Steps between C-alpha positions, in 0.01 A plus 500: 500500500838426657829630360619299200812531288441561129685592192395657172664479160556825322629617161851628482521848652162469679640364827527839679149598389367175636699531828346841560153374410503210749617742771231754432207265417564202723693653790756228426813442698835335425483618141788414278553447133733324259484522121154391394359436848383693807462323838278629782300401811149610556168405660299664224200316360461370146308806380793725590754258361304478178520882477873507433543668165876491427543122556484218249416199725461435875639204683492370855868463591591153610880526514766759413840331522855569401600354160537123482844348445537357154630143507591349168279190506124456545543264795668758711257762376209288621652484847565873504140578401354258761715653775499866404196565285248261652636515851265459800149377445370762745580782260298344227209417732493857624519637152227271375276589792545875433435456126179299573378776730557752218309283256210452740482884538522531123219248458273698731582828318509349148850632447708185459527166325219343702241740351629444151485125552133519600420704190676258266318208666170677443581555133584134451186389677288733287652362183418141608146594604552478873321727740687700763373462854645826623607828350863508387742793488606687188810365319751624259398645168663413169686829520654392831621171352715689254705641789586163658841498329621794713744769403811455284673740735428281798630158400770517234671183630424140401244308704334164519218318671477150639227269374313229690751229388789692642642615171567868424338688218617837362295800599511847652545564869212742501264259310188421704309175486167460331342412833686600813287411803489547866573181700335639813236229518755225461735649762222552751395137470842345560803580709728373222322604177605382153579826329543505120764740373713604211842666495573816304875550514734766359867503532794722400867527556730207584212255560351574161835422335538169683143374503214546259172641634346159434758321718460746786122492479500115504732494802289756692172328416618157599642638823169659583309176427742292704535733796147639522289227344335736256377391156633664180228615263548732201147553382300566815733545802380623835819696538774651289852509644703776344878470529767751387865402533776745424858587602368736766190332651265206511132594524194277539143626503131417445297732266218674692274592198436311178528810286797735514455821690600680174178374342255794465139373454383861454708561182368364172780607259847507639767752408787588738547231763269585791767462769717758317206733453420481874864568593503812279178623660648438849776752425249776403408598860126469422270625782130555547368753254802488273460544121723254316579508125635230266557688171586179304263263671484221242249237620482673845694258718668770705180691556312187608771381742525845658122545520456159668767582763418865563123514499451865590702646209397584150671403177519620136642295217608647166604323186517601130430143379129424465538120510696526831239734642228253408674225691554739790128576510419131508747443783370790706142378456602143580669615822199710595704823531316723257409741784863578575687448174440729201645441156552736207672509168788750492870534433754475778674803349183707528325393817168681527548604867595825670846543636571366849162321514614141566630345819679206342597386151574132436605387154633196321691647208474251204832326432619565145148530360413769253348804662347597169542399138805729466645556847619246756481525881868575549482818297184614669603398857610849612175656380305221672669554837479877465118476458476273803702750699260775395182335626658366825453716807794606724560215747346245264666181383584380155567128450628376165579147366771520237724263311868530592562671162227763559619548856852571382367738234286689759789505744695728270251772589588488864795668664806315627426608856167324494650179362742502794229564756275227367420215728619148395256294301287243678568144406870571465539756774740522787194519734405149413830339606583139457242371744247754381347540845223752510390661824247772591793734565646441154165546321417808699841651409434431130162665533656796675758538227221528244348790687813710514427720205561862594841431650651396162263668266705802408829312457390187318219611269516415133635752248218418257244427774583753767223402741552122493731329747578131455441310823577143401543245230391135525595226256224242456461197277239521225553145380722503192655836599542728798342839557596790718237654721600866568346716772501884489371773719397846378647789693499879464780558246785725601477862391 
């Protein structure tokens, strides 16, 4: 496959995790990120693209432009959109051709909309008593349909879609049609195919104050119909045109997959968002043969995400809550990971493991929930971390997800020197910069910083946790609130 330019949407704070992932997994080049999006170029196939774990959705990039001027009347706005946003027909023809090639590849591998369309057609034919002449591919399950609305972290801005009459209806930018299809057959049969489309538009900043999403969507849709000759269709479009207009950029793209990348078909009961769970596991320096512990595993999301990614490591999940453990057992069985994930009932303050027996500890500390009937998590937090420190080997990694309040409480246990030596938090860091450009050099430096344990160990260790050195803090969105992912290394404490 030739090099193509893509972008992925990401939850707030996940951009640097995603930038590093596309570099390592896809050998991507020209990687850059802005809030909520990561842009990259790669020749990787659909299987590798589908393997991105920290992304929300994947789009083929059509245009990335400077922000549009904001004229006060719709007539001038129509001319601006036709000149700037639509532009040359060649760009759209090339983008459509690349998108069709991806959908043809998806059809062959049963990864994309084409395969789902065949399955839905088969189901309709079976219901009407028709016989299928050829075997059709598997489609989406009812569980998958529940995820078509996307992530609240991904699209907080208003959006709309354009119906076949040219009017705009309210909707979400990440909403996916009931029957997206691949127009490959139509395009191959005509040099000027009639492509059906719908517009999913989001806007923010000055434009959002001057024009409603409905007005902008109508203008964009009518410009596409007039300039390209495409047919608007809300219910069953061949193609979805995603547009995001803001004060800093103007982005157009075509979705590559019908379902979000964040959808996990191997998890039955969801707990922590899978993208966040994967990001936490990526900080744990898991290698072949590692023994990884989640001492408050809940339904097992972190364990499953880590086990899927690092297939030669072994995992143990502990929880005191029987109902949570039951759901975790169901998830582990559903994901076919029973050979590498063990579960047991125990307390996080009395982990039934020898000292220094675990290579990595990853834990989502419950936010404000009762630890027991009489004691809350905040009071027990020092004892919880102390027990994790005990079972972690020297050189091992501890990764915690905390609320800002719990993080501040735990921070009181660390010395002032360590707070000063701490690296800036990802998502709001100085490393990101305004443009947020990520390069192999930048990511390698971040990785190298995480490995420098012994050099600072004696001077920045905690007073209450003498062998733990904080390596980084990352603020990530959890939907209605933010969480702080904290990374620690265990060193030999000073004598």
